[in-house]
Each structure stands twice: as structure tokens, then as C-alpha cells.
C-alpha positions, 0 to 999 in steps of 0.5 A, spaced: 821 887 811 819 882 805 817 885 798 810 883 800 810 889 805 812 895 801 808 900 798 808 903 791 810 910 790 806 914 785 803 920 789 804 927 787 802 934 791 795 934 787 794 927 790 796 929 797 791 936 797 786 931 794 786 926 799 787 931 805 781 936 803 777 929 801 779 927 808 776 933 812 771 936 807 765 932 809 766 936 815 763 942 812 757 939 810 754 936 816 756 935 824 759 942 825 752 945 826 751 941 832 756 945 835 751 951 835 746 947 840 752 947 845 755 954 844 751 958 839 754 962 833 759 966 836 761 961 841 762 956 835 766 961 831 770 963 837 772 955 838 773 954 831 778 960 831 782 957 836 781 950 833 784 953 826 790 956 830 791 949 833 791 946 826 795 951 823 800 950 828 800 943 828 800 942 820 806 946 820 810 941 825 807 935 823 810 936 816 816 935 820 815 929 822 812 926 816 817 928 811 823 926 816 819 919 817 815 918 811 812 912 814 804 909 813 804 909 821 804 916 821 804 918 829 804 911 831 811 911 828 813 918 830 811 916 837 815 910 837 821 913 835 821 919 840 818 915 846 818 907 845 813 902 845 808 905 850 808 912 846 807 908 839 801 904 842 798 910 845 799 914 838 797 908 834 790 907 838 788 914 838 790 914 830 786 908 829 780 911 833 780 917 829 780 914 823 776 907 824 770 911 827 770 917 822 769 912 817 762 909 819 760 916 821 760 919 814 758 912 811 751 913 816 751 920 813 751 917 806 746 913 807 742 918 810 743 923 804 741 918 799 734 915 803 733 923 804 733 923 796 730 916 795 726 914 801 725 907 798 733 906 799 734 904 807 740 908 810 743 901 813 743 898 806 746 903 802 751 905 807 754 898 807 754 898 799 758 905 799 763 901 804 763 895 799 764 899 793 770 903 796 774 898 799 774 895 792 776 901 789 782 902 794 784 895 793 784 896 785 791 901 786 793 907 790 794 911 784 787 909 781 784 911 788 788 917 788 786 920 781 778 918 784 780 923 790 782 928 785 776 928 781 771 927 787 774 933 791 774 938 786 767 937 785 766 937 793 770 944 793 766 946 787 760 945 790 761 949 797 763 955 793 757 955 789 753 953 796 756 960 798 755 964 793 747 962 793 746 964 800 751 970 801 746 975 798 741 972 803 746 973 809 743 977 815 748 979 821 742 980 825 740 972 824 747 971 825 749 974 832 741 973 835 742 969 842 750 969 840 752 965 846 746 962 850 751 958 854 756 963 855 764 962 855 763 955 857 760 954 851 766 955 847 769 949 850 763 945 849 763 947 842 771 945 841 769 937 839 765 940 833 770 945 831 775 939 831 770 936 826 771 941 821 779 939 820 779 932 823 782 927 818 787 932 815 793 929 818 791 922 814 796 924 809 801 922 813 798 914 812 800 915 805 807 917 806 810 911 803 807 912 797 809 919 795 814 921 790 819 925 793 816 926 800 821 931 802 818 936 797 811 933 796 809 932 802 809 940 805 806 942 798 800 937 799 799 939 807 799 947 806 795 947 800 790 943 804 790 947 810 789 954 806 783 951 802 780 948 808 780 954 813 777 958 807 771 953 806 770 952 813 769 959 816 765 961 810 760 956 810 759 956 817 758 964 818 754 964 811 750 958 813 748 962 820 746 968 817 740 966 813 735 964 818 734 963 825 740 959 827 737 954 832 733 951 826 739 948 823 743 946 830 740 939 830 739 937 823 744 932 820 744 936 813 745 943 814 747 945 807 741 942 804 736 945 809 740 952 808 739 951 801 731 950 801 730 955 806 733 960 801 730 957 794 724 953 797 724 945 798 720 944 791 726 948 787 729 943 782 736 946 784 735 945 791 734 937 789 740 937 785 744 941 790 742 935 795 744 930 790 751 933 789 751 934 796 753 926 796 760 928 793 763 931 799 761 925 804 764 921 798 770 924 798 771 924 806 769 916 806 773 915 800 779 918 804 778 915 811 778 908 808 784 909 805 788 913 811 784 907 816 787 901 812 794 904 812 794 905 819 792 898 820 797 895 815 803 900 819 801 897 826 800 890 823 807 890 820 810 892 826 807 887 830 802 891 834 796 888 830 796 881 827 801 880 822 796 877 817 793 884 816 800 887 813 799 883 807 800 886 800 796 885 794 801 882 789 797 885 783 795 892 786 800 893 791 795 895 796 794 892 803 787 889 801 787 885 808 788 892 812 782 894 808 777 888 809 779 889 816 777 897 817 771 895 812 769 890 818 769 895 823 765 899 819 759 894 818 759 892 825 758 900 827 753 901 822 749 895 825 750 898 832 748 905 829 742 903 825 738 901 832 738 909 833 737 911 826 730 915 828 735 919 832 740 921 828 744 926 833 744 920 838 749 916 833 753 922 830 754 926 837 758 920 841 762 918 834 764 925 832 766 926 840 770 919 840 774 921 833 775 928 836 778 924 842 782 920 838 785 926 834 787 930 840 790 925 843 794 923 837 796 931 836 799 931 843 803 925 842 806 928 835 807 934 838 811 931 844 815 927 839 817 933 835 820 936 842 823 929 844 826 928 837 829 934 836 833 933 843 834 925 842 836 925 835 838 932 833 842 929 827 835 926 824 835 928 816 829 934 816 827 936 810 822 940 812 823 944 819 817 946 823 817 954 822 818 959 829 820 952 833 819 951 838 813 956 838 809 952 833 809 945 836 808 948 843 802 952 841 799 946 838 801 942 844 797 947 849 791 948 844 790 940 844 791 940 851 786 945 852 781 941 847 782 934 851 780 937 857 774 940 855 772 934 850 773 930 857 769 935 861 763 935 857 763 928 855 764 924 861 761 917 859 765 917 852 771 919 855 771 913 859 770 909 853 775 912 850 780 911 855 778 905 858 779 902 851 786 905 851 788 902 858 785 895 856 790 896 849 796 898 854 795 892 859 794 887 853 801 890 851 804 888 857 801 882 858 804 879 851 811 882 852 811 886 846 813 892 850 819 889 850 819 888 842 823 892 838 820 894 831 823 890 825 820 895 820 825 896 815 821 902 813 821 905 819 828 904 821 831 906 814 828 912 813 828 914 820 835 912 821 833 911 829 833 905 834 830 905 840 835 902 845 
């Protein structure tokens, strides 16, 4: 691997916390409430508790992989080391779908928020504008990008705390438990992808592992502090919002928090308008994090030969993967233009993208947890600065619950699942036809840091 493909180590635990929380926090701002429409309040709460347990077990187990193999490819690298080229491709494809499709979904929400504030500003043009701005920010340097993540994430967390403080006095249990599970126990399974949306993206910290100072110590600190923060925010926002009015009125909106504030304070309130304005912080934090994480995934897979090699180029001045950032931006542009055709029906746009992103995430989680078990057996001497607590219970819990989520998502979203798995089948066929399934990765970062070789 040439020096032109080496990333710069500058990130500290506070940066990792900000990137992890920033990647996810838009999930608290929109999207999760659509789960009420298929689960009801209690049904979605149960689904969220299940998913929360899954994520806690997953993060503690995933951290073992991230610190043992601090590679920008994340799950792609772990699965390759554990299961070879086919495993690597499946995990890499799933991660790309996870991040690359979540990015335009958040961009669309950003455009919608801005259009709500300033009706003269078109949704599509503002979404595209945000995409261009954050591609440039990420090209300018990872340290600068991470510093921005800390700033914007702190603001986003603060806003959720203020939101909770304002609506908490208006919470009524009677509202929350009215028609709590209209679809019965089946609704819990239908709500799983929307519960996943509350945490989807936290695994993106693995994509900046090559840019972390002392990764064996700092990555666990970043992951653990982030999952604690996100769990408290997710449960708090969901429960409090569901108790201020008839929850059915908030189960289809793409802006549940501003709508909830408007119910409490009135639409004409200056504070309501101010809240909507600063509500952009959470979306900006996640959008910025998704642009960062998705570009590293493209970069890592290109460097390893699974995507065009040119996408692994590093900017000489800023030491950032500029071609990977631009490629991810193009995917966002294309998706936004397609989505714009359905702009009058926001849930038509948001629902399939959330489900596709959730599918990618869940498949990636399954491959990662399988990698934990395989590498424990296959590479017992691999240096593991952090080991999964309560092994094998934690990775087993994450694996089983991920499988449950996968079955539920596929069962309730057959058409979207066909698209996802059809794309995966095409990628696997292409891998065989090009002969890359016989190719060994010549990625020095992977081989040196993982200290494993596929025989």
C-alpha cells in the first residue's frame, strides 16, 4: 500500500463520541415515529427495548473487532479475515447500503426542514446544497471535520434535552397508553426497523479506526459513551412525545419534534419557530457523520480491490479520501432526484429508505457477530486490546436478536427485501465472474494490523 493510501491519525475519544452520536442522533429527530403507525406506542417501545439490548450486546462485541482490526473497512475487513472474500463482500455490500442510503434520507429531511422554515427554498435544491457543503468540509481534513462533529453534536444533544424539558410537564400517561398495541404482538415485529433507526449508524465509528490515536484505548471509550448517550435520548424522546397528545396525529409526520413543540406551545410561538430552526442541528450532525463514514467504506473497499481502485486516492494536502467522498456524493445526488418525484408523499420516500438502511445494518451486524466467533476459533492469538465481556453471551445475544430483526424486516417488507437481496446476488455473481473471489487482499493496513492471512 502506498503512502498515497494512508490516512492520518488525529482522533481522540471526544471525537469518536461526537461522530458516533452524530451519526445516529437524527434518528431521534425523525423516522422512529413512523413505527407507531405499525406498532402503536407500547408496541414500538417493546421493539425499541429489544433493539436496545441488541445494540448494547453488539457494541461491546463489535468493539473487540474494531480494536483488533482498526481498519477503515469496518465489518468488510472483519468478515474478510474471518470468512474470506465472499464474507467480506457480503459485509461490505451491507455496510455500503447502510450508509449510502441513510445519507440521502437525512439530506431529504434537511431539505424538508429548511423548506418548512422558508417555503421559497425548494427541498431538492437545499438537500443538494447540503450535500456539496459537507463533501467539501470532509475533504478539508478529518481533524477539522471531527471538530465540527463535536460542535454540532453537542448542540443537537442539548436541543433534545431542552425539548424533553419543555414537553415533560405536559406528558399524560393516558395519552401514551391509549390504543397502545393496535396491531397486537405482530406489530412489535413490524416496528423493529423503526427501532433500529434510533441507533442505526453507531457502527460507523469503525470506518475512522485508521484515523484514531491509540485505537485500543480510545475506541472503547468512544463507543461506550456513545451508546449510553443514545439509549437515554432515544427512550426519553420516544416516551415523552407519545404522551402529549393523541399519538396517531404524530405517526405520519416527518417532523415529530417540531410538531410536538407546536402542540405544547402553539404554532405561532417564537420558541416553536426557534426550535424548528435549531432542529437542523441533529440532522446536520447525522448527515455529516454519514458522509464521513460512507466515504471511508468506499475508500477501504476500493483500496482492497472490491471497488474501482481510483476511489482509494488520498488528497495529498488534506490526507482525506476525496474521490470516495465525491463518489458517495454522486449516489446521494441520484437518490435525491429519484426521491424528489415523490416529494408530496414524504413517508413514501422515507419508509423504503429506512427499511433498506436497516436491512443493510442488520446483515452487517450478523456478519460481524459471526466474525467474532470465527476469529476467536481461527485466530486465538490475534491481539485483542478489548474483549467482549461475558463472551460468548454478548455476541450470541446480538447475533440472535439481529436474526430476529432480519426475519421481521423481510416478512413485513417483501418488495424492499427483494431489491436488497437482488443487489447482493448481483454483487456476488460479479465477484465470481471477475475472478476477485480468488484474489487475496494486498492491503498492508489489514494484513499488518489484523495479523491474519486468508489461506
